[in-house]
Residue, then its C-alpha position, 0 to 999 in steps of 0.5 A: x232860635x231861644x227856647x222859651x221856659x214860658x211855653x213849656x211851663x204854662x205860663x204865658x208872657x205877660x205881653x201875651x196877656x195883653x194882646x188877648x185883652x186888646x183883642x177881646x177890646x177890639x172885638x168889644x169895640x166892633x159890638x158896640x159900634x155895631x149895637x149903637x151904630x148904623x150897621x147890625x152888631x154882627x156886621x160890625x164884628x164881622x166887617x168892622x176893622x176893630x175885629x179884623x185887627x184883632x182876628x189878624x193879631x190872634x193868628x200872628x201872636x198864637x204860637x207864641x201862646x201854644x202850650x199855656x192856658x192863654x191858648x185856650x182864649x187865642x181859640x176862642x176868639x178866633x172860633x168865634x169870629x170863623x163861626x159867627x161868619x158861618x151862622x151869618x152865611x148860613x142865615x142869609x141862605x136860609x133867608x134867601x130861600x125862605x124869602x118867595x114866602x116872605x118868612x125869610x123878611x123875618x128870619x133873617x133879622x132875627x137870626x141877626x139878633x141871636x147871633x149877636x146875643x151869642x156874639x157879644x156873650x162869647x166875647x164877655x165870657x172869654x174876657x171874663x175868663x181872662x180876667x180871671x187867669x181861667x182857660x176857655x173850654x175846648 
């Protein structure tokens, strides 16, 4: 196996920066589809093919980013997806429990709205930091 001096120096390969940009773009496409389509923002983000492809790219390429500032972006992108799924499941469970007293019918859309805004924030914040070549917080 050849050594990769870029991973030890903390400077990622330009192709990895491109991959990170592509993943942010794929997530953004999913968010836009949800915002302007028939799906919800969160639904399109979690179940739309652009985001799923983005997460797969993250897992395939994250090893190459290890040891660089770009590693934090791959982790940020992966966590955004999985935390959104976790929060959507929790929102569904809470809304289901509250449905018999009719509050659940209000909590579900409210939680999806908040979660959609959170996903938009995470993708925008990450992409802006990537543009400035800054790592994401742990």
